TIGU-872345 format. One record per residue: residue in one letter; z, y, x of N, C-alpha, C in turn. Coordinates in Angstrom, 2 decimals, padded with zeros to 5 digits. Layout:
<nodes>
  r      n.Z      n.Y      n.X     ca.Z     ca.Y     ca.X      c.Z      c.Y      c.X
  a        Z        Y        X        Z        Y        X        Z        Y        X
...
</nodes>
This chain:
<nodes>
  r      n.Z      n.Y      n.X     ca.Z     ca.Y     ca.X      c.Z      c.Y      c.X
  m  -013.74  -014.06   001.15  -012.54  -014.83   001.42  -011.73  -014.96   000.14
  v  -011.25  -016.15  -000.11  -010.39  -016.39  -001.25  -008.95  -016.26  -000.80
  v  -008.22  -015.39  -001.48  -006.80  -015.22  -001.18  -006.01  -015.35  -002.48
  h  -004.77  -015.68  -002.31  -003.85  -015.78  -003.44  -002.77  -014.72  -003.21
  i  -002.53  -013.91  -004.23  -001.50  -012.88  -004.13  -000.25  -013.39  -004.84
  e   000.85  -013.37  -004.14   002.12  -013.79  -004.72   003.06  -012.60  -004.81
  s   003.74  -012.49  -005.93   004.80  -011.51  -006.09   006.04  -012.08  -005.42
  v   006.62  -011.28  -004.52   007.80  -011.72  -003.76   008.85  -010.62  -003.82
  d   010.05  -010.95  -003.40   011.10  -009.94  -003.29   010.79  -009.01  -002.12
  w   011.24  -007.77  -002.20   011.05  -006.80  -001.12   011.56  -007.34   000.21
  d   012.68  -008.05   000.17   013.27  -008.55   001.41   012.81  -009.96   001.79
  d   011.77  -010.46   001.15   011.16  -011.73   001.54   010.79  -011.68   003.02
  v   011.07  -012.74   003.74   010.88  -012.74   005.20   009.43  -012.46   005.59
  t   008.47  -012.98   004.85   007.06  -012.73   005.16   006.70  -011.27   004.90
  a   007.19  -010.72   003.79   006.93  -009.31   003.49   007.52  -008.41   004.56
  v   008.74  -008.71   004.99   009.39  -007.93   006.04   008.59  -007.99   007.33
  s   008.09  -009.17   007.66   007.30  -009.35   008.89   005.99  -008.55   008.83
  l   005.33  -008.57   007.69   004.08  -007.81   007.55   004.34  -006.30   007.63
  r   005.44  -005.84   007.04   005.76  -004.41   007.15   006.10  -004.02   008.58
  a   006.73  -004.91   009.32   007.02  -004.63   010.73   005.72  -004.53   011.53
  a   004.75  -005.38   011.23   003.45  -005.31   011.91   002.75  -004.00   011.57
  m   002.86  -003.57   010.33   002.26  -002.29   009.93   002.93  -001.14   010.67
  a   004.25  -001.15   010.75   004.97  -000.08   011.45   004.55  -000.01   012.91
  a   004.37  -001.17   013.54   003.94  -001.20   014.94   002.55  -000.59   015.08
  e   001.66  -000.89   014.15   000.30  -000.32   014.20   000.34   001.19   013.97
  m   001.15   001.64   013.02   001.23   003.08   012.75   001.81   003.83   013.94
  q   002.73   003.20   014.65   003.28   003.80   015.88   002.17   004.03   016.89
  l   001.21   003.11   016.96   000.08   003.26   017.89  -000.92   004.31   017.39
  r  -001.16   004.35   016.10  -002.13   005.32   015.56  -001.59   006.74   015.57
  y  -000.29   006.87   015.41   000.35   008.19   015.30   001.49   008.31   016.31
  p   001.23   008.11   017.58   002.35   008.14   018.54   003.03   009.50   018.63
  d   002.29   010.55   018.31   002.84   011.90   018.38   003.56   012.34   017.10
  r   003.47   011.56   016.05   004.11   011.98   014.82   004.76   010.85   014.02
  f   004.74   009.65   014.54   005.29   008.55   013.75   006.81   008.63   013.65
  n   007.23   008.50   012.44   008.63   008.22   012.13   008.60   007.60   010.74
  d   009.65   006.98   010.39   009.66   006.34   009.08   010.58   007.11   008.13
  r   010.51   008.44   008.22   011.41   009.24   007.39   011.10   009.10   005.91
  n   009.91   008.63   005.60   009.59   008.36   004.21   009.68   006.87   003.94
  g   010.75   006.29   004.45   011.00   004.88   004.21   011.10   004.60   002.72
  v   011.13   003.36   002.40   011.17   002.96   001.01   012.57   002.49   000.66
  d   013.14   003.10  -000.34   014.42   002.66  -000.86   014.15   001.41  -001.70
  a   014.72   000.29  -001.29   014.45  -000.98  -001.96   014.76  -000.91  -003.46
  d   015.69  -000.04  -003.84   016.05   000.07  -005.26   014.91   000.65  -006.10
  t   013.96   001.33  -005.48   012.85   001.92  -006.23   011.63   001.01  -006.28
  v   011.64  -000.07  -005.50   010.50  -001.00  -005.46   010.50  -001.87  -006.71
  v   009.36  -001.88  -007.38   009.24  -002.66  -008.62   008.26  -003.82  -008.49
  y   007.54  -003.87  -007.37   006.59  -004.96  -007.14   006.31  -005.04  -005.65
  t   006.30  -006.25  -005.13   005.86  -006.50  -003.76   004.92  -007.69  -003.80
  g   003.73  -007.53  -003.25   002.76  -008.61  -003.24   002.37  -008.97  -001.82
  v   002.26  -010.27  -001.56   001.80  -010.77  -000.28   000.54  -011.60  -000.52
  a  -000.48  -011.35   000.28  -001.73  -012.09   000.18  -001.70  -013.25   001.18
  y  -002.07  -014.43   000.68  -002.13  -015.64   001.50  -003.53  -016.23   001.45
  t  -003.96  -016.78   002.58  -005.20  -017.54   002.59  -004.95  -018.89   001.92
  a  -006.01  -019.66   001.75  -005.88  -020.98   001.13  -004.94  -021.89   001.90
  d  -004.84  -021.71   003.22  -003.92  -022.53   004.00  -002.59  -021.83   004.28
  r  -002.22  -020.88   003.38  -000.91  -020.22   003.36  -000.65  -019.30   004.54
  e  -001.69  -018.78   005.15  -001.51  -017.78   006.19  -001.32  -016.42   005.51
  p  -000.21  -015.73   005.78  -000.03  -014.41   005.18  -000.94  -013.39   005.85
  v  -001.73  -012.67   005.04  -002.73  -011.76   005.61  -002.68  -010.35   005.04
  g  -001.77  -010.08   004.10  -001.71  -008.74   003.55  -000.45  -008.49   002.75
  h  -000.15  -007.22   002.57   001.06  -006.78   001.87   000.78  -005.49   001.13
  a   001.38  -005.34  -000.02   001.36  -004.08  -000.76   002.57  -004.06  -001.68
  a   003.07  -002.88  -001.95   004.22  -002.73  -002.83   004.02  -001.53  -003.75
  l   004.79  -001.53  -004.82   004.83  -000.41  -005.74   006.26   000.07  -005.85
  r   006.42   001.38  -005.86   007.74   001.93  -006.13   007.61   002.99  -007.21
  r   008.69   003.20  -007.90   008.75   004.28  -008.88   008.89   005.59  -008.12
  l   008.11   006.56  -008.54   008.19   007.90  -007.98   008.12   008.85  -009.17
  g   009.28   009.18  -009.71   009.32   009.95  -010.94   008.70   009.13  -012.06
  a   007.79   009.74  -012.79   007.13   009.05  -013.91   005.96   008.19  -013.45
  d   005.63   008.26  -012.16   004.47   007.55  -011.63   004.89   006.33  -010.83
  l   003.90   005.56  -010.44   004.09   004.46  -009.50   003.33   004.81  -008.22
  e   003.92   004.47  -007.09   003.28   004.79  -005.80   003.02   003.50  -005.04
  l   001.81   003.38  -004.53   001.44   002.27  -003.65   002.06   002.53  -002.29
  k   002.80   001.55  -001.79   003.46   001.67  -000.49   003.14   000.46   000.37
  r   003.10   000.70   001.65   003.00  -000.34   002.68   001.84  -001.30   002.46
  m   000.68  -000.71   002.12  -000.55  -001.50   002.03  -000.97  -001.84   003.45
  y  -001.06  -003.12   003.74  -001.36  -003.56   005.10  -002.13  -004.86   005.07
  i  -003.20  -004.91   005.86  -003.98  -006.13   006.05  -003.94  -006.45   007.53
  v  -003.66  -007.71   007.87  -003.64  -008.06   009.29  -005.04  -007.82   009.86
  p  -005.14  -007.31   011.07  -006.44  -006.92   011.63  -007.51  -008.01   011.57
  s  -007.14  -009.25   011.78  -008.14  -010.33   011.79  -008.76  -010.59   010.43
  h  -008.19  -010.03   009.37  -008.70  -010.28   008.02  -009.20  -009.01   007.33
  r  -009.33  -007.93   008.07  -009.88  -006.72   007.48  -011.37  -006.90   007.24
  g  -011.84  -006.32   006.16  -013.25  -006.43   005.82  -013.63  -007.73   005.15
  t  -012.64  -008.52   004.74  -012.92  -009.82   004.13  -012.63  -009.86   002.64
  g  -012.19  -008.74   002.07  -011.88  -008.70   000.64  -010.40  -008.78   000.31
  v  -009.57  -008.97   001.32  -008.13  -009.07   001.09  -007.60  -007.77   000.48
  s  -008.04  -006.64   001.00  -007.52  -005.35   000.51  -007.88  -005.13  -000.95
  v  -009.08  -005.48  -001.33  -009.49  -005.30  -002.73  -008.68  -006.23  -003.63
  a  -008.47  -007.46  -003.20  -007.65  -008.39  -003.98  -006.23  -007.87  -004.15
  l  -005.67  -007.32  -003.09  -004.32  -006.75  -003.18  -004.29  -005.56  -004.12
  l  -005.29  -004.70  -004.04  -005.33  -003.54  -004.94  -005.44  -003.97  -006.40
  v  -006.23  -004.98  -006.67  -006.34  -005.50  -008.04  -004.97  -005.99  -008.52
  a  -004.27  -006.74  -007.67  -002.95  -007.24  -008.04  -001.96  -006.10  -008.27
  v  -002.03  -005.08  -007.43  -001.15  -003.91  -007.57  -001.44  -003.19  -008.88
  e  -002.71  -002.99  -009.19  -003.06  -002.31  -010.43  -002.63  -003.11  -011.65
  q  -002.76  -004.43  -011.59  -002.32  -005.27  -012.69  -000.80  -005.18  -012.86
  a  -000.08  -005.20  -011.75   001.37  -005.07  -011.81   001.75  -003.70  -012.37
  a   001.06  -002.66  -011.94   001.35  -001.31  -012.43   001.12  -001.22  -013.93
  a   000.06  -001.81  -014.40  -000.23  -001.80  -015.84   000.86  -002.56  -016.61
  r   001.29  -003.71  -016.09   002.37  -004.47  -016.75   003.66  -003.65  -016.81
  l   003.86  -002.82  -015.80   005.05  -001.99  -015.74   004.93  -000.71  -016.56
  g   003.80  -000.54  -017.23   003.61   000.64  -018.07   003.11   001.86  -017.34
  g   002.67   001.68  -016.10   002.20   002.81  -015.32   000.91   003.39  -015.87
  q   000.81   004.70  -015.80  -000.42   005.37  -016.22  -001.16   005.96  -015.04
  r  -000.42   006.22  -013.95  -001.03   006.82  -012.78  -000.45   006.16  -011.53
  l  -001.35   005.81  -010.63  -000.98   005.20  -009.36  -001.25   006.22  -008.27
  l  -000.24   006.53  -007.47  -000.36   007.49  -006.38  -000.31   006.76  -005.05
  l  -000.85   007.40  -004.02  -000.68   006.88  -002.67  -000.86   007.99  -001.67
  q  -000.28   007.76  -000.50  -000.40   008.67   000.63  -000.84   007.85   001.83
  t  -001.79   008.39   002.56  -002.20   007.79   003.82  -002.35   008.93   004.83
  g  -002.74   008.59   006.04  -002.84   009.62   007.06  -004.27   009.89   007.49
  d  -004.44   010.98   008.19  -005.77   011.42   008.61  -006.38   010.56   009.72
  r  -005.62   009.65   010.29  -006.15   008.76   011.32  -006.40   007.35   010.77
  q  -006.60   007.28   009.46  -006.86   006.00   008.82  -008.12   006.09   007.94
  p  -009.26   006.37   008.57  -010.48   006.52   007.77  -010.87   005.23   007.05
  d  -010.49   004.09   007.59  -010.77   002.83   006.93  -010.04   002.74   005.60
  a  -008.80   003.19   005.58  -008.02   003.20   004.34  -008.62   004.18   003.34
  v  -008.99   005.36   003.81  -009.59   006.36   002.92  -010.85   005.81   002.27
  r  -011.71   005.17   003.05  -012.94   004.58   002.48  -012.60   003.55   001.41
  l  -011.62   002.70   001.68  -011.22   001.68   000.69  -010.75   002.34  -000.60
  y  -009.87   003.32  -000.49  -009.33   003.93  -001.70  -010.42   004.65  -002.49
  e  -011.29   005.36  -001.81  -012.38   006.05  -002.52  -013.32   005.05  -003.17
  k  -013.61   003.96  -002.47  -014.51   002.92  -002.99  -013.94   002.24  -004.24
  t  -012.62   002.22  -004.34  -011.99   001.51  -005.46  -011.48   002.45  -006.56
  g  -011.98   003.68  -006.56  -011.73   004.57  -007.69  -010.60   005.55  -007.57
  f  -010.00   005.67  -006.40  -008.96   006.67  -006.20  -009.62   008.01  -005.89
  t  -008.99   009.09  -006.35  -009.50   010.44  -006.08  -008.44   011.24  -005.34
  r  -008.92   012.15  -004.48  -008.01   013.00  -003.69  -007.24   013.95  -004.60
  i  -005.98   014.14  -004.24  -005.12   015.10  -004.92  -004.35   015.86  -003.84
  p  -003.73   016.98  -004.20  -002.91   017.69  -003.22  -001.74   016.80  -002.74
  i  -001.24   017.13  -001.59  -000.09   016.40  -001.04   001.08   016.54  -002.00
  f   001.69   015.42  -002.33   002.80   015.41  -003.28   004.11   015.06  -002.57
  p   005.24   015.47  -003.17   006.54   015.13  -002.57   006.74   013.61  -002.57
  p   007.28   013.09  -001.52   008.04   013.73  -000.44   007.22   014.00   000.82
  y   005.92   014.10   000.71   005.05   014.19   001.89   004.63   015.62   002.24
  e   005.12   016.61   001.52   004.63   017.98   001.68   004.79   018.53   003.09
  t   005.74   018.02   003.86   005.88   018.51   005.24   004.95   017.78   006.20
  q   004.32   016.72   005.74   003.37   015.97   006.57   001.96   016.47   006.25
  t   001.58   017.55   006.88   000.33   018.22   006.54  -000.91   017.39   006.85
  y  -000.77   016.34   007.62  -001.89   015.44   007.92  -002.07   014.39   006.83
  s  -001.21   014.40   005.83  -001.28   013.42   004.74  -002.54   013.61   003.92
  l  -003.08   012.51   003.47  -004.17   012.48   002.52  -003.63   011.73   001.31
  c  -003.63   012.38   000.17  -003.04   011.80  -001.02  -004.11   011.53  -002.07
  f  -003.88   010.48  -002.84  -004.84   010.02  -003.83  -004.11   009.60  -005.10
  q  -004.89   009.55  -006.17  -004.39   009.02  -007.44  -005.48   008.18  -008.09
  k  -005.02   007.31  -008.97  -005.94   006.57  -009.82  -005.28   006.47  -011.19
  i  -006.00   006.92  -012.20  -005.53   006.81  -013.57  -005.82   005.39  -014.01
  l  -004.77   004.71  -014.46  -004.91   003.31  -014.81  -005.43   003.16  -016.24
  q  -006.30   002.20  -016.44  -006.87   001.94  -017.76  -005.85   001.17  -018.60
  r  -005.76   001.54  -019.84  -004.84   000.86  -020.77  -005.57  -000.17  -021.56
</nodes>
């Protein structure tokens, strides 16, 4: 599938809608533990990307925020009808390019133990497991990853 990734503002209406869809899905996957206590402070977001199909259908979202000296991938989401079509890889490429432009050397991410599809994607694209990092240390079901960015 050919998609176009556009950099948008964090509060872009399409980006907000995709994050709401992700939150609804996470509520279903983690009904016993879902909360958004690790919400994203918009002031720390340095990149938000939305993936569109050729006919402008929004099909994915990803963002980067500053987390200390690192950049963290946040709110990576692909609409269910477009999973497995290459949208996630295209978004990750765009995120890594944005991170490199921003001077990032390491990209971090956190996902949960009920998202094996996400874990497979991250491992397939060069991320390696690391210990749980703040602010996720109280979420013992967290699976954390890093990718050292090429300069």
